Structures are given as structure tokens and as C-alpha cells.
N, C-alpha and C positions, 0 to 999 in steps of 0.2 A: 115530501109529504103535502105540496103544493097542491099536486094534480088530483080533482075529485072528480072524474068522469061521471057522468050518471046512468039510470039503471036505462039503455036501449039507446044509446047514444053513439055514434059517430066517429071515429076520429081517426087521422091519419099521423104515419112516422116516416117524415118524405127521403129521410138517409137513415133507413134502420139495420145499417152494416150486420152486427149478430145478432140482434133480435133484443136487447136487455132492456131498451123502453118500452117495446111491444108487450114485453113480458111484464113488466112494471106497470101499465094502462091493465093488463089482462087481471093480475092481482088485485087492483083497483074496481075491478068492475068485468064481471064473470059473463056480461049477457050484453056487453058492448061489441059493436063495429067494431073492429081493428082492420084499417088496411095501413100498406107500408109499398113507397116506393123502395127497389137499391138498385145500383148503378152493376153492383159485382155478383153474377149470376150463382158461383160457391157459397154465397149467404144465405139463399132464397130457403133452402128446408130447413134452415135453422129458426127464421124470421116463420115459416109458418108452422113449425114446432112449439115456437114463442105463444103463436095464438092468432096470428093474421094471413089476412091476404095476400099475393102481390099483387098490387094494380098497376105499379109502372117500374121500368130502369130506368132511365133519366127525367127525377122530381120535376124539372124546369121544363119537358115536352110533358108532365099532366095536367091537364085541362079538363077535369069534370066537369066545374061549375061549384058553386056555394053549397057543396052539401055536407061539410062537416061540422061537428059542434064544439071542435078543439082540434089544435095541430101540435105533438109536442116533438119537440127535434132539437138536434144540437147540431145546429148547419155546418158546412166545411168554411174554415175561414181561408185557405190557402185561395191565394189569388184574389182574396175580398168579394169571394162569392157568398158569406152571410147575410147580407144586404139584400140580395137579388133573391136570396131562397126567404128569408123571412118574406119580402113581398109579395112574393107569388104566394105562399103557406097562406097568407092574410086575404088572399083572389078568393083561396078554396072556402072561406069562413060561412056561415047561415049567416044571416042579419041577425043582430041581438048579441 
């Protein structure tokens, strides 16, 4: 209930898994652009079916610049990767 994407916004799900968060964004905003990264290729079809484009596999190597209005994520916590993922996600947000 905290996600409030706006019409025409561009959003990223950096570790999309089976596309559940992509689906949540799509439910909240049917005309948003949603991009996703997912390292597991067997999940790509589900993510696209949920309403997203696949823009990369390894999120930490994805560097499009500051182009997103929001990032919705559940970062991996194993091997303390969460901080690295959160910092990288922050670097992809538009100013403001």
C-alpha cells in the first residue's frame, strides 16, 4: 500500500524473480514503464507476462544512468549483498 507510482513513470525491479513485484507495480499503474533485471533466465517469460521488459541479467552490472522514478526491490541478503544492491539502485534514480 505504500507504492504509489504515477502515470507515465519509469520503474525498475532489479531482482525480479518470478515477477510478483512487477505485477504489483502494473496493478497500481497500467501506463508506467517497468524494467526488470533477473539473473535466472527461466523466470524471464513470467516477468514479461507480468508487464515488464527485461533490461539486464546481473543488476549490479546494469548501468543505464539516472533514469528511474522509483525502484521496487527485495535485494538478496545472502553474503551481505543487500547494501550493494540498495546503493546501486539509488544511483539509478532521477534527481528529486
